[in-house]
C-alpha positions in Angstrom: 137.3 29.0 66.3 136.4 30.3 69.8 135.9 34.1 69.8 134.4 36.7 72.1 133.5 40.2 70.8 133.3 42.6 73.7 131.3 45.8 74.1 130.0 46.3 70.6 126.8 48.1 69.8 124.6 45.3 68.4 121.9 46.4 65.9 119.6 43.7 64.4 116.4 45.1 62.9 114.9 41.7 62.3 115.0 41.0 66.1 114.4 44.7 67.1 117.8 44.7 68.9 119.8 47.8 69.7 122.1 47.2 72.7 125.7 47.3 73.8 126.7 43.8 74.5 129.2 40.9 74.2 129.0 38.1 71.7 130.5 34.6 71.9 131.1 32.5 68.7 132.3 28.9 68.8 132.7 26.6 65.8 131.0 29.2 63.6 127.8 29.5 65.6 126.6 32.1 68.1 126.7 30.6 71.6 125.9 33.6 73.9 124.9 37.2 73.8 125.1 39.4 77.0 127.6 40.2 79.7 130.4 37.7 79.1 133.0 39.4 81.3 133.6 36.1 83.1 134.2 34.1 79.9 137.7 33.5 78.6 138.3 32.8 74.9 141.0 31.9 72.4 140.3 35.2 70.5 139.1 38.4 72.2 138.1 41.5 70.3 137.7 44.8 72.2 134.8 46.3 70.2 133.9 49.3 72.3 132.6 52.0 70.0 132.2 49.5 67.1 129.0 48.6 65.3 128.0 44.9 65.1 125.2 44.1 62.7 123.9 41.4 60.4 126.0 41.0 57.2 124.9 43.0 54.2 123.0 41.9 51.1 123.9 43.7 47.9 121.0 44.0 45.3 123.2 45.3 42.5 126.9 44.7 41.8 129.1 43.9 38.8 131.7 41.2 39.4 133.3 41.2 36.0 135.5 38.0 35.4 134.7 35.8 32.5 136.0 37.9 29.5 136.6 41.0 31.6 139.3 39.8 34.0 141.3 43.0 33.4 138.6 44.8 35.4 138.3 42.3 38.2 137.7 38.6 39.0 134.9 37.0 41.0 137.5 36.1 43.6 138.9 39.7 43.9 135.5 41.4 43.9 133.7 39.0 46.3 136.7 39.5 48.6 136.2 43.2 48.3 132.5 42.8 49.0 133.3 40.9 52.2 135.7 43.7 53.3 132.7 46.0 53.0 130.5 43.8 55.2 128.6 41.9 52.5 127.9 38.2 52.5 125.3 37.9 49.8 125.5 39.5 46.3 123.1 39.9 43.4 125.4 40.2 40.4 124.2 42.1 37.3 123.6 40.0 34.2 125.7 42.2 31.9 128.6 39.8 31.9 130.5 38.7 28.9 129.1 36.3 27.8 125.7 37.5 29.1 124.0 35.7 32.0 121.1 34.4 29.9 121.9 30.7 30.1 122.1 28.1 32.9 125.8 27.3 32.0 126.9 31.0 32.5 125.0 31.2 35.8 126.6 27.9 37.0 130.1 29.2 35.9 129.7 32.4 37.9 128.2 30.7 41.1 130.9 27.9 41.0 133.7 30.5 40.9 132.2 32.4 43.8 131.8 29.2 45.8 135.4 28.3 45.1 136.5 31.7 46.3 134.5 31.4 49.5 134.0 35.0 50.4 130.3 35.6 49.5 127.2 33.8 48.4 125.8 34.8 45.0 122.1 35.3 44.4 122.2 35.4 40.6 120.2 37.9 38.5 119.6 36.6 35.0 119.0 38.5 31.8 115.4 39.4 31.1 115.9 39.2 27.4 118.5 37.2 25.4 121.9 38.9 25.3 120.1 41.9 26.9 119.1 42.9 23.3 115.4 43.6 24.2 114.0 41.6 21.4 113.6 38.0 22.6 112.6 36.7 26.0 115.2 34.7 28.0 114.1 31.3 29.3 113.2 32.7 32.7 111.5 29.6 34.1 114.6 27.5 33.4 116.9 30.2 34.8 114.8 30.4 37.9 115.3 26.6 38.4 119.0 27.2 38.0 118.9 29.4 41.0 118.3 32.9 39.7 116.4 35.1 42.2 115.4 37.8 39.7 115.6 39.1 36.1 117.0 42.3 34.8 117.9 43.9 31.5 120.7 45.8 33.4 121.1 49.3 32.0 119.6 48.3 28.6 116.1 49.8 28.0 113.5 47.6 26.3 112.0 50.0 23.7 109.4 47.6 22.3 106.3 47.7 24.5 105.1 44.4 23.2 108.3 42.7 24.2 108.2 44.4 27.6 104.6 43.2 28.1 105.5 39.7 27.2 108.4 39.7 29.7 106.2 40.9 32.5 103.4 38.5 31.7 105.9 35.6 31.6 107.5 36.6 34.9 104.0 37.1 36.5 102.9 33.7 35.4 105.8 32.0 37.2 105.9 34.4 40.1 109.3 35.7 39.2 110.8 39.1 40.2 111.8 41.7 37.7 114.6 44.1 38.7 115.0 47.1 36.4 117.0 50.3 36.0 114.6 53.0 34.9 116.1 55.2 32.3 114.6 56.0 28.9 117.1 55.0 26.2 116.6 58.1 23.9 116.7 60.6 26.8 119.6 58.9 28.5 122.1 59.4 25.8 124.0 62.2 27.7 127.0 61.9 30.0 125.9 63.5 33.3 122.9 65.1 35.0 121.3 67.9 32.9 121.9 70.9 35.1 124.2 74.0 35.5 127.3 71.9 35.9 126.7 70.1 32.6 126.0 73.4 30.8 129.1 75.0 32.2 131.3 72.0 31.2 129.7 71.6 27.7 128.6 68.0 28.4 125.4 66.5 27.1 122.9 66.2 30.0 120.5 63.4 31.0 117.3 65.1 32.3 115.4 63.8 35.3 112.5 63.0 33.0 114.6 60.2 31.5 114.1 58.4 34.8 110.6 59.5 35.7 109.2 58.7 32.3 110.6 55.2 32.5 109.4 54.7 36.1 105.9 55.7 35.1 106.0 53.3 32.1 107.1 50.4 34.1 104.7 51.0 36.9 101.8 50.8 34.4 103.1 47.5 33.1 103.6 46.2 36.6 100.0 47.2 37.6 98.6 45.6 34.5 100.4 42.3 34.8 100.8 42.0 38.6 104.5 41.2 38.3 106.7 41.6 41.4 108.9 44.6 40.5 112.0 46.1 42.0 113.6 49.4 40.8 117.5 49.5 41.0 119.3 52.8 41.5 116.7 55.5 41.8 118.5 58.8 41.4 116.0 61.7 41.6 113.6 63.5 43.9 110.8 63.1 41.3 111.6 59.4 41.0 111.4 59.0 44.8 108.0 60.7 44.7 106.7 58.4 42.0 107.7 55.3 44.0 106.1 56.8 47.1 102.8 57.4 45.4 102.8 53.9 43.8 103.3 52.3 47.2 100.6 54.5 48.8 98.2 53.2 46.1 99.0 49.7 47.0 101.4 48.6 44.3 103.7 45.8 45.5 107.0 47.3 44.4 110.4 47.9 46.0 113.3 50.2 45.2 117.0 50.7 46.1 119.5 53.5 45.8 123.3 53.3 45.3 125.7 54.5 48.0 127.2 56.9 45.5 123.9 58.6 44.8 123.4 59.1 48.6 126.8 60.7 49.0 127.9 62.5 45.8 126.3 65.0 43.4 126.9 66.1 39.9 129.2 68.8 41.1 131.8 66.1 41.7 132.3 65.9 37.9 133.8 69.4 38.0 137.2 69.2 36.3 135.9 66.4 34.1 136.7 63.8 36.8 135.9 60.5 35.1 135.7 58.7 38.4 132.3 60.2 38.8 131.1 59.3 35.3 128.2 57.1 36.3 125.1 55.6 34.6 122.5 56.5 35.9 124.2 59.9 36.6 124.8 61.7 39.9 122.2 64.4 40.2 121.7 67.6 42.1 121.9 68.1 45.9 118.1 68.4 46.1 117.9 65.0 44.6 120.5 63.5 47.0 118.6 64.9 50.0 115.3 63.4 48.6 117.0 60.0 48.3 118.2 60.3 51.9 114.6 61.1 53.0 113.3 58.2 50.9 115.6 55.8 52.8 114.6 57.3 56.1 110.9 57.0 55.5 111.0 53.6 53.9 110.0 54.7 50.3 113.4 53.4 49.2 113.8 50.0 50.7 117.5 49.2 50.3 121.0 50.6 49.6 123.1 48.8 47.0 126.8 49.2 46.1 126.4 49.5 42.3 130.0 48.4 42.3 131.6 48.5 38.8 135.4 48.0 38.8 137.4 49.1 35.8 141.0 49.0 34.8 142.9 52.3 34.6 142.6 52.6 30.8 138.8 52.6 31.0 138.9 56.0 32.8 141.8 57.6 30.9 140.1 59.4 28.0 138.0 62.5 27.4 135.2 62.4 30.0 132.4 61.5 27.5 134.5 58.6 26.1 135.3 57.0 29.5 133.6 53.9 30.8 130.8 54.5 33.3 130.9 53.2 36.8 132.7 53.4 40.2 134.4 50.8 42.3 132.7 51.3 45.6 133.4 48.3 47.9 136.7 49.8 49.3 134.9 53.1 49.9 131.6 51.6 51.1 132.1 51.6 54.9 133.7 55.1 55.0 130.7 56.4 53.0 128.3 54.7 55.4 130.3 56.2 58.3 129.9 59.6 56.7 126.1 59.3 56.6 126.1 58.3 60.2 128.5 61.0 61.5 126.5 63.7 59.7 123.3 62.3 61.1 121.7 62.0 57.7 120.6 58.5 58.5 120.4 56.6 61.8 122.3 53.4 62.4 119.0 51.5 62.5 117.9 52.9 59.2 121.2 52.1 57.5 121.4 48.5 58.9 117.8 47.8 57.8 118.5 49.1 54.3 121.7 47.2 54.0 120.7 43.8 55.5 117.2 43.0 56.5 115.2 44.7 53.7 117.4 43.7 50.8 117.3 40.1 52.1 113.5 40.2 52.0 113.6 41.6 48.4 116.1 38.9 47.3 113.9 36.3 49.0 116.9 34.9 50.8 117.4 34.1 54.5 117.4 37.2 56.5 120.7 37.5 58.4 120.1 37.7 62.1 122.3 37.7 65.2 120.7 35.1 67.6 121.9 32.3 69.8 122.1 29.1 67.9 122.4 30.8 64.5 125.4 30.5 62.2 127.6 33.6 62.4 126.5 36.0 59.7 127.5 39.5 60.7 130.0 42.3 60.2 131.9 44.3 62.9 132.5 47.9 61.8 135.0 50.3 63.4 133.4 53.6 62.6 136.5 55.6 63.9 139.3 53.7 62.1 141.5 56.2 60.2 143.2 54.9 57.0 144.2 55.9 53.5 142.7 54.3 50.4 145.6 53.5 48.0 146.9 50.7 45.9 148.2 48.9 49.0 145.0 49.1 51.1 142.4 48.5 48.5 140.9 45.0 48.1 139.0 45.4 44.8 141.0 45.0 41.6 139.2 48.1 40.2 141.4 51.2 39.8 138.4 53.6 39.5 138.4 54.5 43.2 136.9 58.0 43.5 138.4 58.6 46.9 141.9 57.2 46.1 144.7 58.7 48.2 142.2 60.3 50.6 142.2 59.9 54.4 139.1 57.9 55.2 137.2 57.2 58.5 135.5 53.8 59.0 136.4 50.3 58.0 135.1 46.8 58.6 137.0 44.9 61.3 135.5 41.5 60.7 132.9 39.8 58.5 131.5 36.3 59.1 129.6 34.5 56.4 127.7 31.4 57.2 129.9 30.4 60.1 133.2 31.3 58.4 135.4 34.4 58.6 135.3 35.9 55.2 137.2 39.1 56.1 139.5 39.9 59.0 141.4 43.2 59.0 
């Protein structure tokens, strides 16, 4: 395909680019960047006012499928990811069956390859069946293509098991990706604060996160393992990560788009669409997370996409499944952060593309002449309504369902192929 994108704002942190320009793609590769007013093309896109940036890398998502097809399939959810500008995804290992064997990893990656929307960078289970008692065969899973190891949202209570996991990973130079929440303190259903008290719901205190972060930092320092923290939620958590980095610990961290944009007050009225684990926290925490992204303490923004069928959210709040389908809302939430000047375009693109690619140890997407096309074109002004007809994900747990939204991807290229075209 011969295509010219005209007048877009091109931002590529890996090349220190921020300019309004034209882009020519032919046969899946970038042929020219600059003033291309004299060039005719089979396909022309007027992209004035749009943002053109390297495609996104998602460090934490749930793709369902296998024995959870009522929630979503790898085809439906990777297509939804492409519609949000993503081309590479790190799926959580809490699949059914669990992603703790090479055969399950192969099944997932083969399905994604057949769908053709996104490349998977598999994250395998740190312990067998995520039970926290027996180590998975990490070295063999690494050879099968896994880029990291996680126990998903399952805390490992036995310090001896956790130490052996970290020692094993450090020996083979493997990355551990973890969600920091103490099991005993994390038994509630939302952030422990005035909203939870007023609604009569069991709260999850911030110390559930900070105690776990501190514990894992000690193990990481002791073993020298490469560690990444998924979904930091609190101001105190951000500060612990900031201090550890200042002291020279080689760690990284991400935050979900939901925790950057919503707070625990969204749960008012027992809205199960905002029932998340880890929970949405106070406005002061949200602002600290924004500052953490701005100053580089938090390296990346993930989707934390968790699609559910409607029945999973139709119960008393405490009995509903946790999680939010975020891919359809992702670009509008990014546009909201930009329009309110909470983050700059450069900060957002770096946290969505360049930095997560480094963490996942994958090729950093860049927009350069001679490179295969790996970028997304975002119309930050596009007005639309999220509903059953417009959503791409199979998940019905869309927190902004039936709302008028601003911002949507116009086009996503993945490795020289168009993976999404609105």
